[in-house]
VEXDREN-265865 format. One record per residue: x, y, z of N, C-alpha, C, CB in turn; residue in one letter. Coordinates in steps of 0.05 Angstrom, whole numbers, plus 5000, padded with zeros to 4 digits. Each point is the difference from the previous one (the first is absolute). Glycine has a CB too. Layout:
N
<r n_u="X" n_v="Y" n_w="Z" ca_u="X" ca_v="Y" ca_w="Z" c_u="X" c_v="Y" c_w="Z" cb_u="X" cb_v="Y" cb_w="Z" res="a"/>
...
//
This chain:
126
<r n_u="5507" n_v="9351" n_w="5333" ca_u="4988" ca_v="4985" ca_w="5022" c_u="4985" c_v="4976" c_w="4989" cb_u="4995" cb_v="5042" cb_w="5028" res="m"/>
<r n_u="5010" n_v="4935" n_w="4983" ca_u="4986" ca_v="4975" ca_w="4992" c_u="4972" c_v="5001" c_w="5011" cb_u="5043" cb_v="4974" cb_w="4999" res="n"/>
<r n_u="4939" n_v="5017" n_w="4984" ca_u="4972" ca_v="5000" ca_w="5009" c_u="4988" c_v="4972" c_w="4996" cb_u="4995" cb_v="5049" cb_w="4990" res="q"/>
<r n_u="4989" n_v="4943" n_w="5029" ca_u="4986" ca_v="4974" ca_w="4997" c_u="4975" c_v="5003" c_w="4984" cb_u="5019" cb_v="4986" cb_w="5045" res="m"/>
<r n_u="4967" n_v="5036" n_w="4959" ca_u="4974" ca_v="5005" ca_w="4987" c_u="4993" c_v="5030" c_w="5005" cb_u="4985" cb_v="4951" cb_w="5006" res="m"/>
<r n_u="4998" n_v="5060" n_w="4976" ca_u="4990" ca_v="5026" ca_w="5005" c_u="4969" c_v="5000" c_w="4999" cb_u="5043" cb_v="5021" cb_w="4980" res="t"/>
<r n_u="4945" n_v="4994" n_w="5037" ca_u="4972" ca_v="5005" ca_w="5000" c_u="4997" c_v="5030" c_w="4996" cb_u="4988" cb_v="4960" cb_w="5031" res="l"/>
<r n_u="5007" n_v="5048" n_w="4944" ca_u="5000" ca_v="5028" ca_w="4992" c_u="5028" c_v="5011" c_w="5006" cb_u="4950" cb_v="5006" cb_w="5009" res="d"/>
<r n_u="5053" n_v="5014" n_w="5008" ca_u="5026" ca_v="5011" ca_w="5007" c_u="5012" c_v="4988" c_w="5025" cb_u="4986" cb_v="5042" cb_w="4978" res="l"/>
<r n_u="5000" n_v="4940" n_w="5035" ca_u="5011" ca_v="4987" ca_w="5024" c_u="5017" c_v="4977" c_w="4991" cb_u="4960" cb_v="5013" cb_w="5028" res="f"/>
<r n_u="5065" n_v="4987" n_w="4981" ca_u="5020" ca_v="4980" ca_w="4993" c_u="5004" c_v="4980" c_w="5023" cb_u="5023" cb_v="5033" cb_w="4968" res="v"/>
<r n_u="4972" n_v="4942" n_w="5027" ca_u="5007" ca_v="4979" ca_w="5019" c_u="5029" c_v="4993" c_w="4997" cb_u="4952" cb_v="4981" cb_w="5000" res="f"/>
<r n_u="5064" n_v="5023" n_w="5021" ca_u="5028" ca_v="4994" ca_w="5000" c_u="5010" c_v="4997" c_w="5029" cb_u="5006" cb_v="5025" cb_w="4956" res="s"/>
<r n_u="5019" n_v="4968" n_w="5047" ca_u="5011" ca_v="4998" ca_w="5027" c_u="4999" c_v="5026" c_w="5015" cb_u="5030" cb_v="4963" cb_w="4984" res="l"/>
<r n_u="4976" n_v="5060" n_w="5004" ca_u="4999" ca_v="5025" ca_w="5015" c_u="4972" c_v="5009" c_w="5007" cb_u="5042" cb_v="5013" cb_w="4977" res="p"/>
<r n_u="4937" n_v="4979" n_w="5008" ca_u="4973" ca_v="5009" ca_w="5006" c_u="4984" c_v="4978" c_w="5015" cb_u="5001" cb_v="5029" cb_w="4959" res="t"/>
<r n_u="4991" n_v="4951" n_w="5026" ca_u="4984" ca_v="4978" ca_w="5011" c_u="5004" c_v="4976" c_w="4982" cb_u="4965" cb_v="5031" cb_w="5020" res="l"/>
<r n_u="5044" n_v="4947" n_w="4991" ca_u="5005" ca_v="4976" ca_w="4983" c_u="4981" c_v="4978" c_w="5010" cb_u="5048" cb_v="5013" cb_w="4991" res="s"/>
<r n_u="4941" n_v="4972" n_w="4991" ca_u="4983" ca_v="4978" ca_w="5006" c_u="5016" c_v="4974" c_w="4998" cb_u="4959" cb_v="5025" cb_w="4984" res="y"/>
<r n_u="5033" n_v="4955" n_w="5031" ca_u="5014" ca_v="4974" ca_w="5000" c_u="4986" c_v="4980" c_w="4981" cb_u="5016" cb_v="5009" cb_w="5047" res="q"/>
<r n_u="4959" n_v="4995" n_w="4947" ca_u="4985" ca_v="4982" ca_w="4983" c_u="4981" c_v="5017" c_w="4983" cb_u="5003" cb_v="4962" cb_w="5034" res="e"/>
<r n_u="4989" n_v="5026" n_w="4943" ca_u="4980" ca_v="5011" ca_w="4983" c_u="4981" c_v="4978" c_w="4993" cb_u="5031" cb_v="5036" cb_w="4981" res="l"/>
<r n_u="4944" n_v="4966" n_w="5028" ca_u="4979" ca_v="4981" ca_w="4993" c_u="4980" c_v="5013" c_w="4982" cb_u="5006" cb_v="4975" cb_w="5043" res="s"/>
<r n_u="4988" n_v="5012" n_w="4935" ca_u="4980" ca_v="5011" ca_w="4981" c_u="4979" c_v="4979" c_w="4994" cb_u="5035" cb_v="5030" cb_w="4979" res="r"/>
<r n_u="4940" n_v="4979" n_w="5023" ca_u="4977" ca_v="4982" ca_w="4995" c_u="4983" c_v="5012" c_w="4977" cb_u="5000" cb_v="4983" cb_w="5048" res="r"/>
<r n_u="4998" n_v="5003" n_w="4930" ca_u="4983" ca_v="5008" ca_w="4977" c_u="4977" c_v="4981" c_w="4999" cb_u="5040" cb_v="5019" cb_w="4975" res="c"/>
<r n_u="4936" n_v="4993" n_w="5025" ca_u="4976" ca_v="4983" ca_w="4998" c_u="4987" c_v="5004" c_w="4973" cb_u="4993" cb_v="5003" cb_w="5050" res="e"/>
<r n_u="4991" n_v="4977" n_w="4942" ca_u="4987" ca_v="5000" ca_w="4974" c_u="4971" c_v="4991" c_w="5004" cb_u="5044" cb_v="4991" cb_w="4975" res="y"/>
<r n_u="4938" n_v="5024" n_w="5013" ca_u="4971" ca_v="4996" ca_w="5006" c_u="4988" c_v="4981" c_w="4979" cb_u="4997" cb_v="5045" cb_w="5021" res="r"/>
<r n_u="4986" n_v="4937" n_w="4989" ca_u="4986" ca_v="4981" ca_w="4983" c_u="4971" c_v="4998" c_w="5010" cb_u="5043" cb_v="4974" cb_w="4989" res="h"/>
<r n_u="4938" n_v="5029" n_w="4993" ca_u="4972" ca_v="4996" ca_w="5007" c_u="4994" c_v="4970" c_w="4997" cb_u="4987" cb_v="5048" cb_w="4985" res="a"/>
<r n_u="4996" n_v="4942" n_w="5032" ca_u="4993" ca_v="4972" ca_w="5000" c_u="4971" c_v="4997" c_w="4993" cb_u="5035" cb_v="4989" cb_w="5034" res="e"/>
<r n_u="4959" n_v="4993" n_w="4946" ca_u="4972" ca_v="4995" ca_w="4992" c_u="4995" c_v="4970" c_w="5005" cb_u="5000" cb_v="5037" cb_w="4965" res="t"/>
<r n_u="4980" n_v="4957" n_w="5051" ca_u="4993" ca_v="4972" ca_w="5006" c_u="4989" c_v="4987" c_w="4975" cb_u="4991" cb_v="5012" cb_w="5049" res="e"/>
<r n_u="5016" n_v="4962" n_w="4948" ca_u="4990" ca_v="4983" ca_w="4978" c_u="4991" c_v="4974" c_w="5011" cb_u="5031" cb_v="5022" cb_w="4967" res="r"/>
<r n_u="4946" n_v="4968" n_w="5023" ca_u="4989" ca_v="4975" ca_w="5010" c_u="5017" c_v="4977" c_w="4991" cb_u="4954" cb_v="5020" cb_w="4998" res="f"/>
<r n_u="5054" n_v="4963" n_w="5021" ca_u="5015" ca_v="4976" ca_w="4994" c_u="5029" c_v="5004" c_w="4992" cb_u="4957" cb_v="4982" cb_w="4987" res="g"/>
<r n_u="5052" n_v="5042" n_w="5015" ca_u="5028" ca_v="5006" ca_w="4993" c_u="5012" c_v="5020" c_w="5019" cb_u="4990" cb_v="4991" cb_w="4952" res="q"/>
<r n_u="5035" n_v="5012" n_w="5046" ca_u="5013" ca_v="5021" ca_w="5016" c_u="4991" c_v="5027" c_w="4991" cb_u="5040" cb_v="4971" cb_w="5008" res="r"/>
<r n_u="4961" n_v="5048" n_w="5010" ca_u="4993" ca_v="5028" ca_w="4993" c_u="5018" c_v="5011" c_w="4978" cb_u="4982" cb_v="5007" cb_w="5047" res="a"/>
<r n_u="5007" n_v="5009" n_w="4936" ca_u="5015" ca_v="5013" ca_w="4979" c_u="5012" c_v="5026" c_w="5011" cb_u="4971" cb_v="4980" cb_w="4963" res="a"/>
<r n_u="5053" n_v="5026" n_w="5029" ca_u="5014" ca_v="5024" ca_w="5009" c_u="5004" c_v="5019" c_w="4977" cb_u="5023" cb_v="4974" cb_w="5036" res="l"/>
<r n_u="4973" n_v="5051" n_w="4969" ca_u="5005" ca_v="5021" ca_w="4980" c_u="5019" c_v="5020" c_w="5012" cb_u="4955" cb_v="4993" cb_w="4979" res="q"/>
<r n_u="5067" n_v="5013" n_w="5008" ca_u="5020" ca_v="5019" ca_w="5009" c_u="4989" c_v="5028" c_w="4998" cb_u="5038" cb_v="4969" cb_w="4986" res="f"/>
<r n_u="4963" n_v="5045" n_w="5036" ca_u="4989" ca_v="5028" ca_w="5001" c_u="5022" c_v="5021" c_w="5000" cb_u="4961" cb_v="4983" cb_w="5025" res="l"/>
<r n_u="5064" n_v="5009" n_w="4980" ca_u="5022" ca_v="5019" ca_w="5000" c_u="5016" c_v="4999" c_w="5025" cb_u="4973" cb_v="5029" cb_w="4971" res="g"/>
<r n_u="5047" n_v="4988" n_w="5030" ca_u="5018" ca_v="5000" ca_w="5023" c_u="4985" c_v="5010" c_w="5025" cb_u="5040" cb_v="5008" cb_w="4969" res="a"/>
<r n_u="4968" n_v="4981" n_w="5053" ca_u="4989" ca_v="5009" ca_w="5026" c_u="5021" c_v="5016" c_w="5015" cb_u="4970" cb_v="4960" cb_w="5002" res="g"/>
<r n_u="5029" n_v="5041" n_w="5024" ca_u="5019" ca_v="5015" ca_w="5016" c_u="5029" c_v="4991" c_w="4996" cb_u="4963" cb_v="5008" cb_w="5033" res="p"/>
<r n_u="5055" n_v="5011" n_w="4968" ca_u="5029" ca_v="4995" ca_w="4999" c_u="5012" c_v="5015" c_w="5024" cb_u="5000" cb_v="4996" cb_w="4948" res="d"/>
<r n_u="5009" n_v="4988" n_w="5071" ca_u="5010" ca_v="5012" ca_w="5025" c_u="5029" c_v="4993" c_w="5005" cb_u="4954" cb_v="4998" cb_w="5019" res="t"/>
<r n_u="5060" n_v="5020" n_w="4993" ca_u="5028" ca_v="4996" ca_w="5007" c_u="5004" c_v="5006" c_w="5029" cb_u="5015" cb_v="5012" cb_w="4953" res="i"/>
<r n_u="5000" n_v="4970" n_w="5061" ca_u="5006" ca_v="5003" ca_w="5028" c_u="5030" c_v="5002" c_w="5003" cb_u="4959" cb_v="4974" cb_w="5014" res="s"/>
<r n_u="5050" n_v="5047" n_w="5000" ca_u="5029" ca_v="5005" ca_w="5004" c_u="5006" c_v="5000" c_w="5030" cb_u="5003" cb_v="5026" cb_w="4957" res="l"/>
<r n_u="5003" n_v="4952" n_w="5055" ca_u="5009" ca_v="5000" ca_w="5028" c_u="5030" c_v="5005" c_w="5003" cb_u="4962" cb_v="4968" cb_w="5011" res="p"/>
<r n_u="5045" n_v="5045" n_w="5011" ca_u="5029" ca_v="5005" ca_w="5004" c_u="5006" c_v="5009" c_w="5028" cb_u="5004" cb_v="5012" cb_w="4952" res="g"/>
<r n_u="5021" n_v="4994" n_w="5053" ca_u="5009" ca_v="5009" ca_w="5026" c_u="5017" c_v="5025" c_w="4996" cb_u="4999" cb_v="4953" cb_w="5019" res="i"/>
<r n_u="4995" n_v="5068" n_w="4997" ca_u="5016" ca_v="5024" ca_w="5000" c_u="5016" c_v="5002" c_w="5026" cb_u="4966" cb_v="5023" cb_w="4971" res="l"/>
<r n_u="5059" n_v="4983" n_w="5027" ca_u="5018" ca_v="5004" ca_w="5023" c_u="5009" c_v="5029" c_w="4999" cb_u="5015" cb_v="4950" cb_w="5002" res="h"/>
<r n_u="4970" n_v="5069" n_w="5010" ca_u="5009" ca_v="5028" ca_w="4999" c_u="5028" c_v="5004" c_w="5009" cb_u="4953" cb_v="5013" cb_w="5007" res="p"/>
<r n_u="5062" n_v="5002" n_w="4979" ca_u="5028" ca_v="5005" ca_w="5006" c_u="5019" c_v="4981" c_w="4987" cb_u="4985" cb_v="5018" cb_w="5043" res="g"/>
<r n_u="5005" n_v="4959" n_w="4948" ca_u="5017" ca_v="4980" ca_w="4986" c_u="4991" c_v="4998" c_w="4971" cb_u="5007" cb_v="4974" cb_w="5043" res="q"/>
<r n_u="4968" n_v="5018" n_w="4953" ca_u="4989" ca_v="4999" ca_w="4973" c_u="4972" c_v="5012" c_w="5001" cb_u="5027" cb_v="4959" cb_w="4988" res="t"/>
<r n_u="4968" n_v="5058" n_w="4993" ca_u="4973" ca_v="5012" ca_w="4998" c_u="4997" c_v="5026" c_w="5015" cb_u="4983" cb_v="4955" cb_w="4994" res="g"/>
<r n_u="4995" n_v="5058" n_w="5000" ca_u="4994" ca_v="5026" ca_w="5011" c_u="4971" c_v="4999" c_w="5010" cb_u="5033" cb_v="5024" cb_w="4969" res="d"/>
<r n_u="4964" n_v="4983" n_w="5057" ca_u="4973" ca_v="5000" ca_w="5012" c_u="4981" c_v="5018" c_w="4986" cb_u="5021" cb_v="4989" cb_w="5044" res="y"/>
<r n_u="4989" n_v="5033" n_w="4944" ca_u="4983" ca_v="5019" ca_w="4986" c_u="4987" c_v="4988" c_w="4975" cb_u="5030" cb_v="5036" cb_w="5016" res="a"/>
<r n_u="4980" n_v="4941" n_w="4975" ca_u="4988" ca_v="4986" ca_w="4977" c_u="4971" c_v="4992" c_w="5006" cb_u="5045" cb_v="4983" cb_w="4987" res="s"/>
<r n_u="4950" n_v="5010" n_w="5038" ca_u="4972" ca_v="4993" ca_w="5007" c_u="4981" c_v="5024" c_w="4998" cb_u="5018" cb_v="4964" cb_w="5030" res="f"/>
<r n_u="4992" n_v="5059" n_w="4978" ca_u="4983" ca_v="5024" ca_w="4998" c_u="4994" c_v="5006" c_w="4971" cb_u="5021" cb_v="5018" cb_w="5043" res="a"/>
<r n_u="4999" n_v="4979" n_w="4940" ca_u="4996" ca_v="5006" ca_w="4971" c_u="4980" c_v="4980" c_w="4988" cb_u="5047" cb_v="5018" cb_w="4996" res="r"/>
<r n_u="4955" n_v="4956" n_w="5011" ca_u="4981" ca_v="4980" ca_w="4989" c_u="4972" c_v="5005" c_w="5011" cb_u="5038" cb_v="4967" cb_w="4997" res="l"/>
<r n_u="4959" n_v="5041" n_w="5028" ca_u="4974" ca_v="5006" ca_w="5011" c_u="4988" c_v="5024" c_w="4986" cb_u="5013" cb_v="4981" cb_w="5045" res="r"/>
<r n_u="5003" n_v="5039" n_w="4949" ca_u="4991" ca_v="5024" ca_w="4986" c_u="4990" c_v="4992" c_w="4972" cb_u="5033" cb_v="5029" cb_w="5026" res="q"/>
<r n_u="4982" n_v="4954" n_w="4960" ca_u="4992" ca_v="4990" ca_w="4974" c_u="4973" c_v="4985" c_w="5002" cb_u="5049" cb_v="4998" cb_w="4985" res="m"/>
<r n_u="4949" n_v="4984" n_w="5035" ca_u="4976" ca_v="4984" ca_w="5003" c_u="4975" c_v="5018" c_w="5006" cb_u="5028" cb_v="4962" cb_w="5017" res="a"/>
<r n_u="4976" n_v="5058" n_w="5000" ca_u="4978" ca_v="5018" ca_w="5007" c_u="4991" c_v="5017" c_w="4976" cb_u="5016" cb_v="5001" cb_w="5047" res="e"/>
<r n_u="5001" n_v="5003" n_w="4934" ca_u="4993" ca_v="5015" ca_w="4975" c_u="4980" c_v="4984" c_w="4983" cb_u="5045" cb_v="5024" cb_w="5001" res="a"/>
<r n_u="4956" n_v="4949" n_w="5002" ca_u="4982" ca_v="4983" ca_w="4985" c_u="5007" c_v="4997" c_w="4971" cb_u="4966" cb_v="5013" cb_w="5032" res="g"/>
<r n_u="5057" n_v="4996" n_w="4960" ca_u="5008" ca_v="4998" ca_w="4971" c_u="5012" c_v="4973" c_w="4993" cb_u="5007" cb_v="5050" cb_w="5001" res="d"/>
<r n_u="4992" n_v="4945" n_w="4973" ca_u="5014" ca_v="4976" ca_w="4990" c_u="5027" c_v="5008" c_w="4990" cb_u="4956" cb_v="4979" cb_w="4986" res="a"/>
<r n_u="5064" n_v="5005" n_w="5020" ca_u="5028" ca_v="5006" ca_w="4993" c_u="5012" c_v="4979" c_w="4983" cb_u="5005" cb_v="5025" cb_w="5043" res="y"/>
<r n_u="5012" n_v="4983" n_w="4938" ca_u="5013" ca_v="4980" ca_w="4983" c_u="5021" c_v="4984" c_w="5017" cb_u="4993" cb_v="5030" cb_w="4959" res="q"/>
<r n_u="5006" n_v="4944" n_w="5038" ca_u="5019" ca_v="4983" ca_w="5014" c_u="5019" c_v="4988" c_w="4979" cb_u="4965" cb_v="4989" cb_w="5036" res="l"/>
<r n_u="5061" n_v="5014" n_w="4969" ca_u="5020" ca_v="4991" ca_w="4982" c_u="5022" c_v="4986" c_w="5015" cb_u="4990" cb_v="5038" cb_w="4969" res="m"/>
<r n_u="5018" n_v="4939" n_w="5021" ca_u="5022" ca_v="4984" ca_w="5013" c_u="5026" c_v="5014" c_w="4996" cb_u="4975" cb_v="4957" cb_w="4993" res="t"/>
<r n_u="5045" n_v="5035" n_w="5023" ca_u="5027" ca_v="5011" ca_w="4998" c_u="5013" c_v="4993" c_w="4974" cb_u="5003" cb_v="4998" cb_w="5049" res="g"/>
<r n_u="4987" n_v="4981" n_w="4937" ca_u="5012" ca_v="4992" ca_w="4975" c_u="4984" c_v="5010" c_w="4976" cb_u="5018" cb_v="4960" cb_w="5023" res="y"/>
<r n_u="4963" n_v="5059" n_w="4982" ca_u="4987" ca_v="5014" ca_w="4978" c_u="4973" c_v="4991" c_w="4991" cb_u="5044" cb_v="5009" cb_w="4987" res="g"/>
<r n_u="4945" n_v="4969" n_w="5025" ca_u="4973" ca_v="4991" ca_w="4992" c_u="4979" c_v="5018" c_w="5013" cb_u="5016" cb_v="4953" cb_w="4995" res="d"/>
<r n_u="4965" n_v="5057" n_w="4989" ca_u="4978" ca_v="5016" ca_w="5010" c_u="4977" c_v="4980" c_w="5006" cb_u="5014" cb_v="5042" cb_w="4974" res="i"/>
<r n_u="4978" n_v="4957" n_w="5051" ca_u="4979" ca_v="4981" ca_w="5009" c_u="4972" c_v="5011" c_w="4997" cb_u="5033" cb_v="4980" cb_w="5031" res="l"/>
<r n_u="4964" n_v="5046" n_w="4966" ca_u="4974" ca_v="5013" ca_w="4998" c_u="4997" c_v="5021" c_w="5022" cb_u="4981" cb_v="4958" cb_w="4981" res="g"/>
<r n_u="4995" n_v="5051" n_w="5022" ca_u="4993" ca_v="5020" ca_w="5020" c_u="4987" c_v="4987" c_w="5024" cb_u="4995" cb_v="5036" cb_w="4965" res="h"/>
<r n_u="5014" n_v="4971" n_w="5059" ca_u="4990" ca_v="4987" ca_w="5024" c_u="4993" c_v="5021" c_w="5021" cb_u="5029" cb_v="4960" cb_w="4991" res="y"/>
<r n_u="4951" n_v="5033" n_w="5025" ca_u="4993" ca_v="5017" ca_w="5024" c_u="5011" c_v="4986" c_w="5025" cb_u="4958" cb_v="5019" cb_w="4976" res="v"/>
<r n_u="5047" n_v="4996" n_w="5044" ca_u="5008" ca_v="4989" ca_w="5026" c_u="4975" c_v="4994" c_w="5015" cb_u="5044" cb_v="5026" cb_w="5001" res="i"/>
<r n_u="4952" n_v="4948" n_w="5006" ca_u="4976" ca_v="4993" ca_w="5015" c_u="5005" c_v="4997" c_w="5030" cb_u="4984" cb_v="4977" cb_w="4959" res="t"/>
<r n_u="5041" n_v="5018" n_w="5049" ca_u="5006" ca_v="4999" ca_w="5028" c_u="5031" c_v="5002" c_w="5005" cb_u="4958" cb_v="4972" cb_w="5008" res="s"/>
<r n_u="5048" n_v="5038" n_w="5015" ca_u="5028" ca_v="5000" ca_w="5010" c_u="4999" c_v="4993" c_w="5029" cb_u="5015" cb_v="5035" cb_w="4966" res="l"/>
<r n_u="4996" n_v="4942" n_w="5041" ca_u="5001" ca_v="4990" ca_w="5028" c_u="5028" c_v="5003" c_w="5010" cb_u="4962" cb_v="4968" cb_w="4992" res="d"/>
<r n_u="5041" n_v="5042" n_w="5032" ca_u="5027" ca_v="5002" ca_w="5013" c_u="4998" c_v="4988" c_w="5028" cb_u="5012" cb_v="5041" cb_w="4972" res="t"/>
<r n_u="5011" n_v="4947" n_w="5036" ca_u="5002" ca_v="4989" ca_w="5027" c_u="5028" c_v="5008" c_w="5010" cb_u="4967" cb_v="4961" cb_w="4991" res="k"/>
<r n_u="5034" n_v="5056" n_w="5030" ca_u="5025" ca_v="5009" ca_w="5011" c_u="5009" c_v="4983" c_w="5023" cb_u="4989" cb_v="5046" cb_w="4986" res="e"/>
<r n_u="5038" n_v="4949" n_w="5016" ca_u="5011" ca_v="4985" ca_w="5023" c_u="5029" c_v="5007" c_w="5004" cb_u="4968" cb_v="4962" cb_w="4990" res="s"/>
<r n_u="5044" n_v="5026" n_w="5030" ca_u="5028" ca_v="5005" ca_w="5008" c_u="5004" c_v="5030" c_w="5003" cb_u="5016" cb_v="4959" cb_w="4975" res="v"/>
<r n_u="4974" n_v="5052" n_w="5048" ca_u="5000" ca_v="5028" ca_w="5004" c_u="5025" c_v="5010" c_w="5014" cb_u="4951" cb_v="4998" cb_w="5003" res="f"/>
<r n_u="5058" n_v="5026" n_w="4990" ca_u="5022" ca_v="5013" ca_w="5014" c_u="4988" c_v="5014" c_w="5025" cb_u="5026" cb_v="5007" cb_w="4956" res="m"/>
<r n_u="4992" n_v="5004" n_w="5061" ca_u="4990" ca_v="5012" ca_w="5025" c_u="4982" c_v="5024" c_w="4996" cb_u="5042" cb_v="4983" cb_w="5021" res="d"/>
<r n_u="4959" n_v="5030" n_w="4956" ca_u="4982" ca_v="5023" ca_w="4995" c_u="4974" c_v="4991" c_w="4986" cb_u="5041" cb_v="5029" cb_w="4997" res="d"/>
<r n_u="4955" n_v="4945" n_w="5000" ca_u="4976" ca_v="4990" ca_w="4988" c_u="5001" c_v="4996" c_w="4970" cb_u="4976" cb_v="5022" cb_w="5036" res="g"/>
<r n_u="5046" n_v="4986" n_w="4951" ca_u="5003" ca_v="4997" ca_w="4971" c_u="5004" c_v="4970" c_w="4993" cb_u="5020" cb_v="5047" cb_w="4996" res="a"/>
<r n_u="4965" n_v="4943" n_w="4984" ca_u="5003" ca_v="4972" ca_w="4993" c_u="5026" c_v="4995" c_w="4984" cb_u="4950" cb_v="4995" cb_w="5000" res="p"/>
<r n_u="5062" n_v="4983" n_w="5005" ca_u="5024" ca_v="4992" ca_w="4985" c_u="4993" c_v="4979" c_w="4978" cb_u="5029" cb_v="5009" cb_w="5041" res="r"/>
<r n_u="4946" n_v="4982" n_w="4961" ca_u="4991" ca_v="4981" ca_w="4980" c_u="4970" c_v="5005" c_w="4994" cb_u="5033" cb_v="4965" cb_w="5016" res="k"/>
<r n_u="4961" n_v="5037" n_w="4958" ca_u="4972" ca_v="5004" ca_w="4992" c_u="4993" c_v="4980" c_w="4978" cb_u="5002" cb_v="5049" cb_w="5012" res="i"/>
<r n_u="4981" n_v="4932" n_w="4994" ca_u="4989" ca_v="4982" ca_w="4980" c_u="4977" c_v="5014" c_w="4986" cb_u="5014" cb_v="4959" cb_w="5027" res="d"/>
<r n_u="4985" n_v="5037" n_w="4947" ca_u="4978" ca_v="5013" ca_w="4985" c_u="4990" c_v="4982" c_w="4978" cb_u="5020" cb_v="5045" cb_w="5010" res="f"/>
<r n_u="4956" n_v="4961" n_w="4981" ca_u="4988" ca_v="4987" ca_w="4976" c_u="4985" c_v="5022" c_w="4985" cb_u="4997" cb_v="4954" cb_w="5023" res="t"/>
<r n_u="5010" n_v="5049" n_w="4952" ca_u="4986" ca_v="5019" ca_w="4982" c_u="4983" c_v="4984" c_w="4981" cb_u="5037" cb_v="5035" cb_w="5005" res="l"/>
<r n_u="4938" n_v="4971" n_w="4993" ca_u="4982" ca_v="4986" ca_w="4981" c_u="4992" c_v="5019" c_w="4977" cb_u="4982" cb_v="4971" cb_w="5038" res="e"/>
<r n_u="5020" n_v="5020" n_w="4938" ca_u="4993" ca_v="5015" ca_w="4976" c_u="4979" c_v="4985" c_w="4984" cb_u="5046" cb_v="5021" cb_w="4999" res="l"/>
<r n_u="4937" n_v="4994" n_w="4987" ca_u="4980" ca_v="4988" ca_w="4983" c_u="5000" c_v="5014" c_w="4973" cb_u="4972" cb_v="4986" cb_w="5040" res="k"/>
<r n_u="5028" n_v="4999" n_w="4939" ca_u="5001" ca_v="5012" ca_w="4973" c_u="4975" c_v="5016" c_w="4994" cb_u="5028" cb_v="4962" cb_w="4984" res="r"/>
<r n_u="4976" n_v="5060" n_w="5003" ca_u="4979" ca_v="5019" ca_w="4993" c_u="5002" c_v="5004" c_w="4969" cb_u="5000" cb_v="5023" cb_w="5046" res="y"/>
<r n_u="4979" n_v="4969" n_w="4940" ca_u="5000" ca_v="5004" ca_w="4971" c_u="4983" c_v="5024" c_w="4992" cb_u="5007" cb_v="4951" cb_w="4993" res="d"/>
//
């Protein structure tokens, strides 16, 4: 099975849950000291937050599995940090799930959604 990424044992792929974009923001901390007649001096304090956003669309019955959301919510509620690895083998570190947003639309006559937009937010945990 081809995989886009794994978060611990959860595999992002077409049969489970596929994202359309990956946004990563890495921040770096600097302390600022005011100086008379000059610009403030900066001192590097170290790495700051490292966050990843994975927005995507699930089409139950065509691509993806609605049960994937239940598994991700269960992982988030455990509060654990999980190893994140790309499909090409790069280990990005350990991340916690900070949020999972879903928006259902295009309903069938029994109320089941045919389209679910989602965004999964992850934050690095050292």
